[in-house]
VOLO-868696 format. One record per residue: chain; x, y, z of N, C-alpha, C in turn. Coordinates in nm, 3 decimals, always signed. Layout:
% VOLO-868696
atom chain: A&n_X: X&n_Y: Y&n_Z: Z&ca_X: X&ca_Y: Y&ca_Z: Z&c_X: X&c_Y: Y&c_Z: Z
...
END
This chain:
% VOLO-868696
atom chain: A&n_X: +10.080&n_Y: +6.568&n_Z: +6.826&ca_X: +10.039&ca_Y: +6.664&ca_Z: +6.802&c_X: +9.965&c_Y: +6.735&c_Z: +6.876
atom chain: A&n_X: +10.029&n_Y: +6.950&n_Z: +6.871&ca_X: +9.960&ca_Y: +6.986&ca_Z: +7.028&c_X: +9.801&c_Y: +7.062&c_Z: +6.931
atom chain: A&n_X: +9.730&n_Y: +7.049&n_Z: +7.045&ca_X: +9.570&ca_Y: +7.155&ca_Z: +6.951&c_X: +9.578&c_Y: +7.252&c_Z: +7.015
atom chain: A&n_X: +9.604&n_Y: +7.363&n_Z: +6.980&ca_X: +9.604&ca_Y: +7.476&ca_Z: +7.012&c_X: +9.447&c_Y: +7.584&c_Z: +6.958
atom chain: A&n_X: +9.348&n_Y: +7.456&n_Z: +6.904&ca_X: +9.230&ca_Y: +7.580&ca_Z: +6.955&c_X: +9.150&c_Y: +7.528&c_Z: +7.070
atom chain: A&n_X: +9.167&n_Y: +7.656&n_Z: +7.163&ca_X: +9.164&ca_Y: +7.619&ca_Z: +7.282&c_X: +9.010&c_Y: +7.716&c_Z: +7.326
atom chain: A&n_X: +8.991&n_Y: +7.804&n_Z: +7.226&ca_X: +8.887&ca_Y: +7.902&ca_Z: +7.215&c_X: +8.883&c_Y: +8.020&c_Z: +7.369
atom chain: A&n_X: +8.783&n_Y: +8.078&n_Z: +7.399&ca_X: +8.809&ca_Y: +8.170&ca_Z: +7.509&c_X: +8.840&c_Y: +8.136&c_Z: +7.616
atom chain: A&n_X: +8.945&n_Y: +8.237&n_Z: +7.690&ca_X: +8.990&ca_Y: +8.146&ca_Z: +7.834&c_X: +8.889&c_Y: +8.204&c_Z: +7.948
atom chain: A&n_X: +8.871&n_Y: +8.097&n_Z: +8.026&ca_X: +8.713&ca_Y: +8.108&ca_Z: +8.128&c_X: +8.782&c_Y: +8.171&c_Z: +8.243
atom chain: A&n_X: +8.689&n_Y: +8.268&n_Z: +8.308&ca_X: +8.765&ca_Y: +8.375&ca_Z: +8.397&c_X: +8.677&c_Y: +8.299&c_Z: +8.526
atom chain: A&n_X: +8.771&n_Y: +8.331&n_Z: +8.624&ca_X: +8.699&ca_Y: +8.311&ca_Z: +8.763&c_X: +8.580&c_Y: +8.433&c_Z: +8.791
atom chain: A&n_X: +8.515&n_Y: +8.370&n_Z: +8.820&ca_X: +8.359&ca_Y: +8.467&ca_Z: +8.897&c_X: +8.450&c_Y: +8.584&c_Z: +8.956
atom chain: A&n_X: +8.370&n_Y: +8.713&n_Z: +8.894&ca_X: +8.442&ca_Y: +8.841&ca_Z: +8.926&c_X: +8.559&c_Y: +8.906&c_Z: +8.881
atom chain: A&n_X: +8.604&n_Y: +8.775&n_Z: +8.799&ca_X: +8.709&ca_Y: +8.878&ca_Z: +8.753&c_X: +8.658&c_Y: +8.978&c_Z: +8.653
atom chain: A&n_X: +8.588&n_Y: +8.952&n_Z: +8.553&ca_X: +8.569&ca_Y: +9.093&ca_Z: +8.474&c_X: +8.514&c_Y: +9.189&c_Z: +8.552
atom chain: A&n_X: +8.421&n_Y: +9.186&n_Z: +8.653&ca_X: +8.412&ca_Y: +9.257&ca_Z: +8.712&c_X: +8.516&c_Y: +9.361&c_Z: +8.753
atom chain: A&n_X: +8.590&n_Y: +9.297&n_Z: +8.817&ca_X: +8.688&ca_Y: +9.375&ca_Z: +8.883&c_X: +8.757&c_Y: +9.421&c_Z: +8.786
atom chain: A&n_X: +8.751&n_Y: +9.369&n_Z: +8.663&ca_X: +8.868&ca_Y: +9.466&ca_Z: +8.545&c_X: +8.808&c_Y: +9.576&c_Z: +8.501
atom chain: A&n_X: +8.695&n_Y: +9.515&n_Z: +8.506&ca_X: +8.561&ca_Y: +9.643&ca_Z: +8.425&c_X: +8.598&c_Y: +9.774&c_Z: +8.530
atom chain: A&n_X: +8.600&n_Y: +9.737&n_Z: +8.636&ca_X: +8.626&ca_Y: +9.857&ca_Z: +8.781&c_X: +8.709&c_Y: +9.948&c_Z: +8.740
atom chain: A&n_X: +8.826&n_Y: +9.847&n_Z: +8.736&ca_X: +8.983&ca_Y: +9.895&ca_Z: +8.717&c_X: +8.959&c_Y: +9.969&c_Z: +8.599
atom chain: A&n_X: +8.903&n_Y: +9.972&n_Z: +8.455&ca_X: +8.879&ca_Y: +10.051&ca_Z: +8.349&c_X: +8.856&c_Y: +10.139&c_Z: +8.402
atom chain: A&n_X: +8.746&n_Y: +10.181&n_Z: +8.498&ca_X: +8.614&ca_Y: +10.295&ca_Z: +8.536&c_X: +8.692&c_Y: +10.368&c_Z: +8.575
atom chain: A&n_X: +8.781&n_Y: +10.286&n_Z: +8.676&ca_X: +8.929&ca_Y: +10.401&ca_Z: +8.799&c_X: +8.949&c_Y: +10.469&c_Z: +8.730
atom chain: A&n_X: +9.034&n_Y: +10.437&n_Z: +8.590&ca_X: +9.104&ca_Y: +10.498&ca_Z: +8.523&c_X: +9.039&c_Y: +10.669&c_Z: +8.438
atom chain: A&n_X: +8.922&n_Y: +10.595&n_Z: +8.456&ca_X: +8.870&ca_Y: +10.683&ca_Z: +8.316&c_X: +8.849&c_Y: +10.883&c_Z: +8.436
atom chain: A&n_X: +8.871&n_Y: +10.966&n_Z: +8.338&ca_X: +8.886&ca_Y: +11.102&ca_Z: +8.424&c_X: +8.745&c_Y: +11.188&c_Z: +8.441
atom chain: A&n_X: +8.661&n_Y: +11.101&n_Z: +8.371&ca_X: +8.519&ca_Y: +11.117&ca_Z: +8.336&c_X: +8.406&c_Y: +11.004&c_Z: +8.348
atom chain: A&n_X: +8.283&n_Y: +10.993&n_Z: +8.303&ca_X: +8.177&ca_Y: +10.942&ca_Z: +8.321&c_X: +8.202&c_Y: +10.892&c_Z: +8.115
atom chain: A&n_X: +8.202&n_Y: +10.768&n_Z: +8.131&ca_X: +8.241&ca_Y: +10.672&ca_Z: +7.994&c_X: +8.137&c_Y: +10.570&c_Z: +7.930
atom chain: A&n_X: +8.153&n_Y: +10.538&n_Z: +7.822&ca_X: +8.039&ca_Y: +10.474&ca_Z: +7.796&c_X: +8.108&c_Y: +10.319&c_Z: +7.761
atom chain: A&n_X: +7.984&n_Y: +10.260&n_Z: +7.756&ca_X: +8.022&ca_Y: +10.138&ca_Z: +7.755&c_X: +8.179&c_Y: +10.068&c_Z: +7.627
atom chain: A&n_X: +8.122&n_Y: +10.100&n_Z: +7.516&ca_X: +8.177&ca_Y: +10.126&ca_Z: +7.435&c_X: +8.359&c_Y: +10.135&c_Z: +7.439
atom chain: A&n_X: +8.372&n_Y: +10.258&n_Z: +7.553&ca_X: +8.478&ca_Y: +10.286&ca_Z: +7.590&c_X: +8.555&c_Y: +10.143&c_Z: +7.654
atom chain: A&n_X: +8.481&n_Y: +10.128&n_Z: +7.772&ca_X: +8.519&ca_Y: +10.028&ca_Z: +7.816&c_X: +8.541&c_Y: +9.888&c_Z: +7.765
atom chain: A&n_X: +8.539&n_Y: +9.875&n_Z: +7.658&ca_X: +8.501&ca_Y: +9.785&ca_Z: +7.583&c_X: +8.623&c_Y: +9.781&c_Z: +7.528
atom chain: A&n_X: +8.654&n_Y: +9.861&n_Z: +7.474&ca_X: +8.804&ca_Y: +9.920&ca_Z: +7.388&c_X: +8.913&c_Y: +9.886&c_Z: +7.493
atom chain: A&n_X: +8.912&n_Y: +9.947&n_Z: +7.599&ca_X: +9.026&ca_Y: +9.942&ca_Z: +7.697&c_X: +9.020&c_Y: +9.796&c_Z: +7.735
atom chain: A&n_X: +8.931&n_Y: +9.725&n_Z: +7.713&ca_X: +8.967&ca_Y: +9.586&ca_Z: +7.829&c_X: +9.015&c_Y: +9.500&c_Z: +7.693
atom chain: A&n_X: +9.040&n_Y: +9.529&n_Z: +7.565&ca_X: +9.100&ca_Y: +9.493&ca_Z: +7.438&c_X: +9.076&c_Y: +9.357&c_Z: +7.456
atom chain: A&n_X: +9.007&n_Y: +9.279&n_Z: +7.544&ca_X: +9.006&ca_Y: +9.096&ca_Z: +7.520&c_X: +8.948&c_Y: +9.069&c_Z: +7.411
atom chain: A&n_X: +8.883&n_Y: +9.110&n_Z: +7.310&ca_X: +8.775&ca_Y: +9.061&ca_Z: +7.242&c_X: +8.638&c_Y: +9.007&c_Z: +7.290
atom chain: A&n_X: +8.591&n_Y: +9.104&n_Z: +7.403&ca_X: +8.487&ca_Y: +9.090&ca_Z: +7.456&c_X: +8.339&c_Y: +9.159&c_Z: +7.403
atom chain: A&n_X: +8.283&n_Y: +9.079&n_Z: +7.398&ca_X: +8.144&ca_Y: +9.141&ca_Z: +7.319&c_X: +8.086&c_Y: +9.260&c_Z: +7.375
atom chain: A&n_X: +7.972&n_Y: +9.335&n_Z: +7.337&ca_X: +7.977&ca_Y: +9.466&ca_Z: +7.417&c_X: +7.874&c_Y: +9.431&c_Z: +7.491
atom chain: A&n_X: +7.766&n_Y: +9.344&n_Z: +7.447&ca_X: +7.654&ca_Y: +9.280&ca_Z: +7.524&c_X: +7.710&c_Y: +9.227&c_Z: +7.674
atom chain: A&n_X: +7.834&n_Y: +9.137&n_Z: +7.618&ca_X: +7.886&ca_Y: +9.136&ca_Z: +7.767&c_X: +7.955&c_Y: +9.217&c_Z: +7.860
atom chain: A&n_X: +8.051&n_Y: +9.360&n_Z: +7.808&ca_X: +8.014&ca_Y: +9.483&ca_Z: +7.899&c_X: +7.920&c_Y: +9.530&c_Z: +7.930
atom chain: A&n_X: +7.813&n_Y: +9.546&n_Z: +7.889&ca_X: +7.656&ca_Y: +9.589&ca_Z: +7.916&c_X: +7.605&c_Y: +9.504&c_Z: +8.022
atom chain: A&n_X: +7.644&n_Y: +9.371&n_Z: +8.029&ca_X: +7.602&ca_Y: +9.248&ca_Z: +8.170&c_X: +7.699&c_Y: +9.326&c_Z: +8.251
atom chain: A&n_X: +7.825&n_Y: +9.309&n_Z: +8.261&ca_X: +7.914&ca_Y: +9.351&ca_Z: +8.363&c_X: +7.839&c_Y: +9.487&c_Z: +8.428
atom chain: A&n_X: +7.863&n_Y: +9.624&n_Z: +8.336&ca_X: +7.827&ca_Y: +9.680&ca_Z: +8.372&c_X: +7.692&c_Y: +9.716&c_Z: +8.467
atom chain: A&n_X: +7.609&n_Y: +9.603&n_Z: +8.415&ca_X: +7.451&ca_Y: +9.635&ca_Z: +8.455&c_X: +7.429&c_Y: +9.577&c_Z: +8.596
atom chain: A&n_X: +7.548&n_Y: +9.487&n_Z: +8.627&ca_X: +7.504&ca_Y: +9.362&ca_Z: +8.761&c_X: +7.624&c_Y: +9.432&c_Z: +8.837
atom chain: A&n_X: +7.683&n_Y: +9.535&n_Z: +8.809&ca_X: +7.791&ca_Y: +9.645&ca_Z: +8.905&c_X: +7.693&c_Y: +9.739&c_Z: +8.906
atom chain: A&n_X: +7.589&n_Y: +9.808&n_Z: +8.860&ca_X: +7.501&ca_Y: +9.924&ca_Z: +8.883&c_X: +7.444&c_Y: +9.853&c_Z: +9.024
atom chain: A&n_X: +7.334&n_Y: +9.723&n_Z: +9.018&ca_X: +7.270&ca_Y: +9.632&ca_Z: +9.072&c_X: +7.327&c_Y: +9.654&c_Z: +9.214
atom chain: A&n_X: +7.479&n_Y: +9.606&n_Z: +9.197&ca_X: +7.558&ca_Y: +9.602&ca_Z: +9.339&c_X: +7.563&c_Y: +9.724&c_Z: +9.412
atom chain: A&n_X: +7.566&n_Y: +9.836&n_Z: +9.319&ca_X: +7.543&ca_Y: +10.002&ca_Z: +9.372&c_X: +7.733&c_Y: +10.026&c_Z: +9.346
atom chain: A&n_X: +7.790&n_Y: +9.908&n_Z: +9.247&ca_X: +7.916&ca_Y: +9.977&ca_Z: +9.307&c_X: +8.006&c_Y: +10.069&c_Z: +9.161
atom chain: A&n_X: +7.867&n_Y: +10.039&n_Z: +9.044&ca_X: +7.884&ca_Y: +10.214&ca_Z: +9.001&c_X: +7.804&c_Y: +10.304&c_Z: +8.960
atom chain: A&n_X: +7.800&n_Y: +10.406&n_Z: +8.895&ca_X: +7.644&ca_Y: +10.459&ca_Z: +8.856&c_X: +7.657&c_Y: +10.502&c_Z: +8.701
atom chain: A&n_X: +7.535&n_Y: +10.525&n_Z: +8.699&ca_X: +7.518&ca_Y: +10.577&ca_Z: +8.495&c_X: +7.419&c_Y: +10.743&c_Z: +8.476
atom chain: A&n_X: +7.460&n_Y: +10.791&n_Z: +8.375&ca_X: +7.391&ca_Y: +10.891&ca_Z: +8.361&c_X: +7.356&c_Y: +10.869&c_Z: +8.213
atom chain: A&n_X: +7.218&n_Y: +10.923&n_Z: +8.201&ca_X: +7.190&ca_Y: +10.906&ca_Z: +8.019&c_X: +7.291&c_Y: +11.027&c_Z: +7.952
atom chain: A&n_X: +7.355&n_Y: +10.986&n_Z: +7.842&ca_X: +7.418&ca_Y: +11.023&ca_Z: +7.756&c_X: +7.345&c_Y: +11.003&c_Z: +7.622
atom chain: A&n_X: +7.286&n_Y: +11.101&n_Z: +7.566&ca_X: +7.223&ca_Y: +11.069&ca_Z: +7.447&c_X: +7.130&c_Y: +10.923&c_Z: +7.446
atom chain: A&n_X: +7.128&n_Y: +10.867&n_Z: +7.385&ca_X: +7.051&ca_Y: +10.720&ca_Z: +7.396&c_X: +7.132&c_Y: +10.654&c_Z: +7.447
atom chain: A&n_X: +7.233&n_Y: +10.600&n_Z: +7.549&ca_X: +7.269&ca_Y: +10.544&ca_Z: +7.577&c_X: +7.329&c_Y: +10.586&c_Z: +7.711
atom chain: A&n_X: +7.434&n_Y: +10.539&n_Z: +7.774&ca_X: +7.406&ca_Y: +10.565&ca_Z: +7.915&c_X: +7.630&c_Y: +10.639&c_Z: +7.932
atom chain: A&n_X: +7.628&n_Y: +10.703&n_Z: +8.009&ca_X: +7.758&ca_Y: +10.711&ca_Z: +8.063&c_X: +7.777&c_Y: +10.647&c_Z: +8.213
atom chain: A&n_X: +7.948&n_Y: +10.527&n_Z: +8.218&ca_X: +7.946&ca_Y: +10.519&ca_Z: +8.338&c_X: +8.045&c_Y: +10.516&c_Z: +8.455
atom chain: A&n_X: +8.009&n_Y: +10.596&n_Z: +8.576&ca_X: +8.142&ca_Y: +10.623&ca_Z: +8.657&c_X: +8.111&c_Y: +10.476&c_Z: +8.763
atom chain: A&n_X: +8.267&n_Y: +10.519&n_Z: +8.810&ca_X: +8.282&ca_Y: +10.396&ca_Z: +8.975&c_X: +8.169&c_Y: +10.476&c_Z: +9.094
atom chain: A&n_X: +8.083&n_Y: +10.439&n_Z: +9.160&ca_X: +8.059&ca_Y: +10.424&ca_Z: +9.243&c_X: +8.156&c_Y: +10.558&c_Z: +9.383
atom chain: A&n_X: +8.296&n_Y: +10.517&n_Z: +9.361&ca_X: +8.324&ca_Y: +10.560&ca_Z: +9.489&c_X: +8.488&c_Y: +10.563&c_Z: +9.421
atom chain: A&n_X: +8.596&n_Y: +10.601&n_Z: +9.516&ca_X: +8.734&ca_Y: +10.568&ca_Z: +9.475&c_X: +8.777&c_Y: +10.477&c_Z: +9.512
atom chain: A&n_X: +8.905&n_Y: +10.462&n_Z: +9.450&ca_X: +8.984&ca_Y: +10.350&ca_Z: +9.466&c_X: +8.947&c_Y: +10.260&c_Z: +9.604
atom chain: A&n_X: +9.009&n_Y: +10.355&n_Z: +9.681&ca_X: +8.983&ca_Y: +10.286&ca_Z: +9.857&c_X: +8.820&c_Y: +10.211&c_Z: +9.840
atom chain: A&n_X: +8.712&n_Y: +10.344&n_Z: +9.840&ca_X: +8.594&ca_Y: +10.249&ca_Z: +9.870&c_X: +8.575&c_Y: +10.130&c_Z: +9.800
atom chain: A&n_X: +8.653&n_Y: +10.129&n_Z: +9.628&ca_X: +8.578&ca_Y: +9.969&ca_Z: +9.583&c_X: +8.645&c_Y: +9.902&c_Z: +9.631
atom chain: A&n_X: +8.799&n_Y: +9.918&n_Z: +9.630&ca_X: +8.865&ca_Y: +9.787&ca_Z: +9.729&c_X: +8.812&c_Y: +9.758&c_Z: +9.923
atom chain: A&n_X: +8.747&n_Y: +9.877&n_Z: +9.935&ca_X: +8.667&ca_Y: +9.790&ca_Z: +10.088&c_X: +8.591&c_Y: +9.759&c_Z: +10.069
atom chain: A&n_X: +8.433&n_Y: +9.822&n_Z: +9.942&ca_X: +8.338&ca_Y: +9.717&ca_Z: +9.904&c_X: +8.351&c_Y: +9.581&c_Z: +9.888
atom chain: A&n_X: +8.514&n_Y: +9.523&n_Z: +9.816&ca_X: +8.561&ca_Y: +9.384&ca_Z: +9.811&c_X: +8.566&c_Y: +9.312&c_Z: +9.900
atom chain: A&n_X: +8.622&n_Y: +9.413&n_Z: +9.989&ca_X: +8.623&ca_Y: +9.335&ca_Z: +10.117&c_X: +8.514&c_Y: +9.292&c_Z: +10.176
atom chain: A&n_X: +8.433&n_Y: +9.403&n_Z: +10.204&ca_X: +8.333&ca_Y: +9.371&ca_Z: +10.275&c_X: +8.231&c_Y: +9.207&c_Z: +10.206
atom chain: A&n_X: +8.248&n_Y: +9.202&n_Z: +10.017&ca_X: +8.176&ca_Y: +9.094&ca_Z: +9.986&c_X: +8.201&c_Y: +9.017&c_Z: +10.002
atom chain: A&n_X: +8.371&n_Y: +8.981&n_Z: +10.040&ca_X: +8.413&ca_Y: +8.864&ca_Z: +10.121&c_X: +8.384&c_Y: +8.793&c_Z: +10.235
atom chain: A&n_X: +8.366&n_Y: +8.918&n_Z: +10.313&ca_X: +8.358&ca_Y: +8.904&ca_Z: +10.504&c_X: +8.197&c_Y: +8.850&c_Z: +10.441
atom chain: A&n_X: +8.096&n_Y: +8.908&n_Z: +10.404&ca_X: +7.982&ca_Y: +8.877&ca_Z: +10.321&c_X: +7.931&c_Y: +8.738&c_Z: +10.313
atom chain: A&n_X: +8.003&n_Y: +8.671&n_Z: +10.226&ca_X: +8.022&ca_Y: +8.579&ca_Z: +10.137&c_X: +8.005&c_Y: +8.451&c_Z: +10.287
atom chain: A&n_X: +8.133&n_Y: +8.466&n_Z: +10.392&ca_X: +8.171&ca_Y: +8.357&ca_Z: +10.533&c_X: +8.076&c_Y: +8.329&c_Z: +10.591
atom chain: A&n_X: +8.041&n_Y: +8.232&n_Z: +10.619&ca_X: +7.967&ca_Y: +8.215&ca_Z: +10.806&c_X: +7.970&c_Y: +8.243&c_Z: +10.939
atom chain: A&n_X: +8.184&n_Y: +8.236&n_Z: +10.903&ca_X: +8.210&ca_Y: +8.261&ca_Z: +11.083&c_X: +8.267&c_Y: +8.377&c_Z: +11.008
atom chain: A&n_X: +8.194&n_Y: +8.503&n_Z: +11.051&ca_X: +8.306&ca_Y: +8.665&ca_Z: +11.043&c_X: +8.372&c_Y: +8.647&c_Z: +11.137
atom chain: A&n_X: +8.392&n_Y: +8.629&n_Z: +11.255&ca_X: +8.471&ca_Y: +8.616&ca_Z: +11.381&c_X: +8.530&c_Y: +8.557&c_Z: +11.319
atom chain: A&n_X: +8.586&n_Y: +8.484&n_Z: +11.262&ca_X: +8.683&ca_Y: +8.375&ca_Z: +11.245&c_X: +8.758&c_Y: +8.470&c_Z: +11.113
atom chain: A&n_X: +8.688&n_Y: +8.497&n_Z: +11.009&ca_X: +8.764&ca_Y: +8.562&ca_Z: +10.917&c_X: +8.800&c_Y: +8.680&c_Z: +10.925
atom chain: A&n_X: +8.685&n_Y: +8.759&n_Z: +11.019&ca_X: +8.833&ca_Y: +8.912&ca_Z: +11.073&c_X: +8.962&c_Y: +8.839&c_Z: +11.152
atom chain: A&n_X: +8.911&n_Y: +8.776&n_Z: +11.251&ca_X: +9.066&ca_Y: +8.758&ca_Z: +11.379&c_X: +9.150&c_Y: +8.697&c_Z: +11.220
atom chain: A&n_X: +9.130&n_Y: +8.567&n_Z: +11.196&ca_X: +9.247&ca_Y: +8.585&ca_Z: +11.092&c_X: +9.288&c_Y: +8.645&c_Z: +11.024
atom chain: A&n_X: +9.207&n_Y: +8.801&n_Z: +10.983&ca_X: +9.239&ca_Y: +8.883&ca_Z: +10.877&c_X: +9.375&c_Y: +8.923&c_Z: +10.967
atom chain: A&n_X: +9.327&n_Y: +8.991&n_Z: +11.100&ca_X: +9.364&ca_Y: +9.105&ca_Z: +11.135&c_X: +9.517&c_Y: +9.001&c_Z: +11.227
atom chain: A&n_X: +9.525&n_Y: +8.913&n_Z: +11.257&ca_X: +9.616&ca_Y: +8.835&ca_Z: +11.292&c_X: +9.763&c_Y: +8.847&c_Z: +11.177
atom chain: A&n_X: +9.705&n_Y: +8.849&n_Z: +11.057&ca_X: +9.766&ca_Y: +8.787&ca_Z: +10.914&c_X: +9.841&c_Y: +9.001&c_Z: +10.931
atom chain: A&n_X: +9.804&n_Y: +9.079&n_Z: +11.020&ca_X: +9.856&ca_Y: +9.191&ca_Z: +10.957&c_X: +9.988&c_Y: +9.229&c_Z: +11.029
atom chain: A&n_X: +10.053&n_Y: +9.320&n_Z: +10.945&ca_X: +10.162&ca_Y: +9.344&ca_Z: +10.979&c_X: +10.182&c_Y: +9.463&c_Z: +11.066
atom chain: A&n_X: +10.257&n_Y: +9.464&n_Z: +11.165&ca_X: +10.255&ca_Y: +9.555&ca_Z: +11.328&c_X: +10.218&c_Y: +9.719&c_Z: +11.262
atom chain: A&n_X: +10.283&n_Y: +9.803&n_Z: +11.083&ca_X: +10.179&ca_Y: +9.893&ca_Z: +11.101&c_X: +10.064&c_Y: +9.878&c_Z: +11.046
atom chain: A&n_X: +10.046&n_Y: +9.816&n_Z: +11.010&ca_X: +9.859&ca_Y: +9.782&ca_Z: +10.943&c_X: +9.813&c_Y: +9.779&c_Z: +11.092
atom chain: A&n_X: +9.855&n_Y: +9.684&n_Z: +11.152&ca_X: +9.743&ca_Y: +9.642&ca_Z: +11.288&c_X: +9.768&c_Y: +9.781&c_Z: +11.342
atom chain: A&n_X: +9.831&n_Y: +9.866&n_Z: +11.388&ca_X: +9.804&ca_Y: +9.958&ca_Z: +11.452&c_X: +9.742&c_Y: +10.116&c_Z: +11.346
atom chain: A&n_X: +9.763&n_Y: +10.098&n_Z: +11.254&ca_X: +9.679&ca_Y: +10.215&ca_Z: +11.181&c_X: +9.523&c_Y: +10.152&c_Z: +11.237
atom chain: A&n_X: +9.486&n_Y: +10.009&n_Z: +11.194&ca_X: +9.370&ca_Y: +9.941&ca_Z: +11.208&c_X: +9.326&c_Y: +10.004&c_Z: +11.375
atom chain: A&n_X: +9.399&n_Y: +10.010&n_Z: +11.459&ca_X: +9.316&ca_Y: +10.023&ca_Z: +11.547&c_X: +9.303&c_Y: +10.160&c_Z: +11.611
atom chain: A&n_X: +9.389&n_Y: +10.269&n_Z: +11.523&ca_X: +9.400&ca_Y: +10.399&ca_Z: +11.491&c_X: +9.242&c_Y: +10.420&c_Z: +11.423
atom chain: A&n_X: +9.214&n_Y: +10.403&n_Z: +11.351&ca_X: +9.066&ca_Y: +10.398&ca_Z: +11.233&c_X: +8.974&c_Y: +10.352&c_Z: +11.353
atom chain: A&n_X: +9.024&n_Y: +10.233&n_Z: +11.453&ca_X: +8.865&ca_Y: +10.215&ca_Z: +11.531&c_X: +8.840&c_Y: +10.300&c_Z: +11.593
atom chain: A&n_X: +9.004&n_Y: +10.382&n_Z: +11.695&ca_X: +8.973&ca_Y: +10.430&ca_Z: +11.787&c_X: +8.855&c_Y: +10.551&c_Z: +11.769
atom chain: A&n_X: +8.941&n_Y: +10.563&n_Z: +11.579&ca_X: +8.857&ca_Y: +10.725&ca_Z: +11.616&c_X: +8.704&c_Y: +10.719&c_Z: +11.573
atom chain: A&n_X: +8.707&n_Y: +10.576&n_Z: +11.502&ca_X: +8.518&ca_Y: +10.527&ca_Z: +11.440&c_X: +8.442&c_Y: +10.535&c_Z: +11.601
atom chain: A&n_X: +8.528&n_Y: +10.475&n_Z: +11.696&ca_X: +8.437&ca_Y: +10.463&ca_Z: +11.836&c_X: +8.415&c_Y: +10.336&c_Z: +11.792
atom chain: A&n_X: +8.487&n_Y: +10.240&n_Z: +11.750&ca_X: +8.442&ca_Y: +10.090&ca_Z: +11.723&c_X: +8.531&c_Y: +9.998&c_Z: +11.852
atom chain: A&n_X: +8.615&n_Y: +10.106&n_Z: +11.939&ca_X: +8.695&ca_Y: +10.003&ca_Z: +12.059&c_X: +8.621&c_Y: +10.040&c_Z: +12.144
END
């Protein structure tokens, strides 16, 4: 006999933050935590959504503005900026930055490597 009472699924670290950011990125204007909770549709408690939004605010990834008695939330930058922020967080978590960057660049395809070189040249990185 199979026991199908598994309870809530355990998420990896950062998975909820990524989901919340994805939902916020789809919004056309600042939105409430309730709006985010509805879009996630994963039976998350309102307090959990607030906790995630507050953590993202502390990391500078989202902003909020007063909307009546609560807040309206927005991503601090566009999708490209948020992806770059996530990449920096991963890099910051590693002790050997040079090895991580070297491995990253080595794994790039020729078009991406060329684009990266162009971008570095424009920013004075070469």
